[in-house]
Structures are given as C-alpha cells and as structure tokens.
VOVOTOR-404791 format. One line per 2 residues: their letters; for each residue y, x, z of N, C-alpha, C. Coordinates in Angstrom, 3 decimals. Atoms other than C-alpha are relative to their C-alpha. Example, Ala and Ser with C-alpha at 12.3 -4.5 7.8 and 13.67 -1.06 7.14 Angstrom:
VOVOTOR-404791
as = -1.190/0.890/0.000/-4.500/12.300/7.800/1.200/0.900/0.000 ~ -1.190/-0.820/-0.060/-1.060/13.670/7.140/1.090/-0.770/0.730
END
This chain:
VOVOTOR-404791
mn = -0.136/-0.891/1.561/18.322/41.012/-11.183/0.951/0.726/0.903 ~ -1.615/-1.489/-0.859/21.578/43.035/-8.862/-1.101/0.821/0.683
nf = 0.562/-1.123/-0.187/18.993/45.197/-7.956/-0.485/1.514/-0.656 ~ 1.036/-0.609/0.809/17.545/46.923/-10.799/0.931/0.408/-1.255
hv = -0.141/-0.527/1.184/18.910/48.778/-14.015/-1.040/-0.508/-0.459 ~ 1.349/1.008/0.417/17.182/47.201/-16.400/0.511/0.819/-2.034
ye = 0.003/-0.806/0.944/16.896/49.510/-19.709/-1.112/-0.069/-1.581 ~ 0.389/0.410/1.592/14.988/49.629/-23.335/-1.478/-0.834/-0.302
ai = 0.886/1.062/0.732/12.391/46.925/-24.359/-1.455/1.512/-0.132 ~ 1.009/-0.543/0.063/8.816/48.934/-23.911/-1.409/-1.090/-0.308
gr = 0.698/0.778/0.980/6.589/46.079/-25.110/0.972/-1.805/-0.335 ~ -0.707/1.497/0.518/6.691/42.598/-26.490/-1.233/-0.826/-0.024
gk = 0.956/0.524/0.025/4.751/39.558/-26.167/0.640/-1.308/-1.011 ~ -0.069/1.334/0.755/4.594/35.819/-27.746/1.605/-0.909/0.877
hs = -0.566/0.789/-1.055/6.562/34.370/-24.839/1.079/1.366/1.089 ~ -0.281/-0.763/-1.468/8.104/37.398/-22.238/0.315/1.373/-1.302
tv = -0.433/-1.253/0.480/9.532/41.268/-23.154/0.121/1.231/1.478 ~ -0.037/-0.854/-1.251/8.687/44.239/-20.571/1.046/0.651/0.255
yk = -0.519/-1.246/0.599/11.483/46.507/-20.395/-0.076/1.437/1.259 ~ 0.037/-0.616/-1.246/11.528/49.597/-18.257/1.278/-0.311/0.526
gr = -0.965/-0.121/-0.460/13.793/49.390/-15.230/-0.098/1.132/1.588 ~ -0.120/-1.334/-1.329/15.093/51.472/-11.927/0.763/-0.755/0.673
kk = -0.890/0.459/-1.294/16.501/50.255/-8.821/0.902/0.785/0.796 ~ -0.714/-0.985/-0.374/19.515/51.355/-7.937/0.387/0.514/0.798
kt = -0.354/-1.113/-1.292/20.396/54.083/-5.738/-1.519/0.405/0.147 ~ 1.480/-1.250/-0.096/16.447/55.510/-6.377/-0.081/0.604/-1.292
ie = 0.764/-0.696/1.021/14.897/57.292/-8.736/-0.933/-0.747/-0.120 ~ 1.452/1.242/0.009/11.885/54.253/-8.326/0.065/-0.180/-1.488
yf = -0.197/1.383/0.609/11.111/52.590/-12.080/-0.986/-0.034/0.485 ~ 1.016/1.574/-0.216/9.623/49.299/-12.540/-0.207/0.249/-1.498
av = -0.193/0.903/1.350/7.926/47.598/-15.373/0.986/-1.349/0.517 ~ -0.592/1.131/-0.847/10.176/44.718/-15.158/0.427/-1.330/-1.500
ks = 0.647/1.005/1.007/8.961/41.435/-17.318/0.477/-1.250/0.070 ~ -1.562/1.462/-0.116/11.422/38.851/-18.527/-0.550/-1.019/-1.180
vd = 1.060/1.243/0.451/9.451/35.531/-19.427/0.954/-0.946/-0.062 ~ -0.831/1.491/0.257/11.180/32.201/-21.003/-0.566/-1.609/0.930
kl = 0.378/0.502/-0.822/11.351/29.866/-18.188/-0.706/-1.231/-0.428 ~ 1.293/0.589/0.419/9.688/27.248/-20.465/-1.874/0.429/0.278
qs = 1.038/0.251/-0.264/6.460/28.792/-19.933/-0.077/0.741/2.049 ~ -0.043/-0.014/-1.775/7.074/28.255/-15.528/-1.496/0.372/0.132
sk = 1.505/0.334/0.107/3.161/27.297/-15.758/-0.612/0.601/0.285 ~ 0.463/-1.103/0.408/1.886/30.378/-17.271/0.749/0.812/0.251
vl = -0.456/-0.767/-0.463/4.525/32.786/-15.013/-0.579/-0.324/1.203 ~ 0.446/-0.434/-1.700/3.261/31.202/-11.693/-1.097/0.391/0.434
ne = 1.588/-0.752/-0.047/-0.065/31.644/-12.095/-0.582/1.466/-0.065 ~ -0.180/-2.237/0.702/0.408/35.778/-13.652/0.440/-0.094/1.201
vr = -0.138/-0.916/-0.985/2.052/35.867/-10.652/-1.495/-0.337/1.467 ~ 0.886/0.541/-0.873/-0.550/33.857/-8.161/-0.830/1.362/-0.072
ml = 2.196/-0.615/0.108/-3.691/35.983/-9.736/0.573/2.027/0.095 ~ -0.352/-1.710/-0.456/-1.007/39.422/-9.751/-0.281/0.232/1.315
hs = -0.414/0.446/-0.704/0.293/38.783/-6.242/-1.534/0.331/1.115 ~ 1.508/-0.061/-0.367/-3.909/38.683/-5.219/-0.196/1.210/-0.143
ld = 1.267/-1.103/1.029/-5.599/41.792/-6.731/0.849/0.847/0.040 ~ -0.320/-1.942/-0.977/-5.074/45.269/-4.686/-1.046/0.994/-0.763
ha = 1.561/-0.459/0.910/-7.170/47.192/-7.397/0.561/1.646/-0.247 ~ -0.835/-1.185/0.388/-6.289/50.812/-8.201/0.059/-0.103/-1.455
nv = 0.176/-0.101/1.551/-7.288/49.988/-11.590/1.341/-1.323/-0.483 ~ -0.509/0.748/0.718/-4.652/47.236/-11.698/1.427/0.607/0.380
lk = -0.779/-0.099/0.101/-1.137/47.640/-12.470/0.924/-1.209/2.146 ~ -0.747/0.815/-1.256/0.911/46.794/-8.758/0.233/-0.922/-0.291
fy = -1.226/0.084/0.630/2.515/43.800/-8.638/1.244/-0.209/1.607 ~ -0.806/-0.506/-1.064/5.946/44.271/-6.329/0.584/-1.575/-0.081
sw = -0.946/0.842/-1.185/8.238/40.977/-6.255/0.527/-0.723/-1.729 ~ -0.830/0.705/1.510/10.162/37.819/-8.876/0.907/0.073/-0.065
ye = -1.327/0.766/0.579/13.092/36.751/-9.728/-0.025/-1.132/-1.240 ~ -0.639/0.796/1.170/14.649/33.903/-11.195/1.243/-0.529/-0.048
tt = -1.542/0.186/0.368/17.578/32.895/-13.317/-0.148/-0.863/-0.776 ~ -0.052/1.210/0.898/18.703/30.232/-15.328/-0.523/-0.045/-0.706
vh = 0.406/-0.296/1.345/17.106/31.175/-18.341/-1.138/0.729/0.074 ~ 2.002/-0.988/0.207/13.558/33.824/-17.539/-0.148/-0.232/1.239
fw = 0.884/-0.472/-1.108/11.536/34.360/-14.566/-0.070/1.610/-0.489 ~ 0.300/-2.059/0.103/11.401/38.510/-14.150/-0.772/0.268/0.978
lv = 1.370/-0.862/-0.530/8.215/40.205/-12.710/0.820/1.578/0.293 ~ -0.107/-1.585/-0.593/8.459/43.544/-10.838/-1.140/0.457/-0.190
le = 1.090/-0.133/0.204/5.476/45.138/-11.931/0.437/2.151/0.378 ~ -0.421/-1.702/0.346/4.819/49.252/-11.688/-0.293/-0.346/-1.323
yc = -0.178/-0.070/1.368/5.345/50.928/-14.370/-0.911/1.140/-0.269 ~ 1.060/-0.983/-0.153/2.762/53.034/-15.858/0.428/0.987/-1.045
vg = -0.915/-0.313/0.961/4.170/56.141/-17.903/-1.268/0.370/-0.817 ~ 0.291/0.011/1.706/1.794/56.404/-20.700/-0.679/-1.207/-0.547
gd = 0.258/1.190/0.855/1.586/53.507/-21.843/-0.560/-1.232/0.291 ~ 0.793/1.032/-0.584/0.013/50.613/-22.210/-1.535/0.310/-0.752
lk = 1.296/-0.198/-0.485/-3.878/50.206/-21.926/-0.011/0.253/-2.251 ~ 0.412/0.003/1.382/-3.828/48.782/-26.070/0.091/0.937/-0.831
gl = -0.863/-1.219/1.052/-1.913/52.185/-27.422/-0.922/1.236/0.868 ~ 1.081/-1.553/-0.819/-4.423/54.773/-25.067/-1.582/-0.121/-1.084
le = 1.662/0.390/1.043/-7.805/52.400/-26.788/0.145/1.070/-1.931 ~ -0.228/-0.020/1.300/-6.055/53.102/-30.320/0.259/1.901/0.244
qv = 0.413/-1.985/0.280/-5.598/57.205/-29.536/-1.206/0.470/0.617 ~ 1.423/-0.250/-0.252/-8.995/57.350/-27.809/-0.836/-0.126/-1.337
sc = 0.761/0.017/1.060/-10.393/56.314/-31.231/0.337/0.119/-1.050 ~ -0.230/-1.068/1.625/-8.857/58.968/-33.808/-0.669/0.404/0.772
ls = 0.945/-1.519/-0.633/-10.822/61.401/-31.772/-1.309/-0.296/-0.389 ~ 1.577/0.032/-0.413/-14.215/62.346/-32.562/-0.515/0.364/0.944
i = 0.646/-0.039/-1.654/-16.833/62.542/-29.779/-1.160/1.046/-0.508
END
C-alpha cells in the first residue's frame, strides 16, 4: 500500500471499510477496500470473482495487497457514489 495515499472513508460494511485513494505521483483515484484478515476466505473468493469479471457495469478490480492486519483491494472509483445511494435518490423522484 506504499503506492497509494488513502483519504476519507466513503463506505463501511460489517467487516470492511472503503476509502477514497489516489495512486502516488498521479491524479488517478481508486476505491481502496480494507478488510480484516480474519475474513480471509471471503476476501479470497471476492478477489477471484472480481478478477474474472470484465463488464462495463461492474467496477474494475486492479490489485490487492496484504498487510499484517488487513487485506487491501484496489477497485475502480465510482464518482457518483454507490448503487444504494443512487437508488435512494431515484426512488424520491415522481415519474
């Protein structure tokens, strides 16, 4: 994770936190997901799944790192927020 600046948290789950990150010496932003190593089997399954997916409607998986306490997944950063937030906004609109 030495290649990234990690900024504010942009999402949280039961066992993970997603941060806005930037690759050092670039203006490229990424979603950097930190997962507790106790969840290693779930993380490995997620990495396998994301690595095999290649579709315009699925966030791109770039890489992952392991530290003493966490796994770090580097994903495409979606500027518009998450799907849940978008659906909540749309449901407030009358059609």
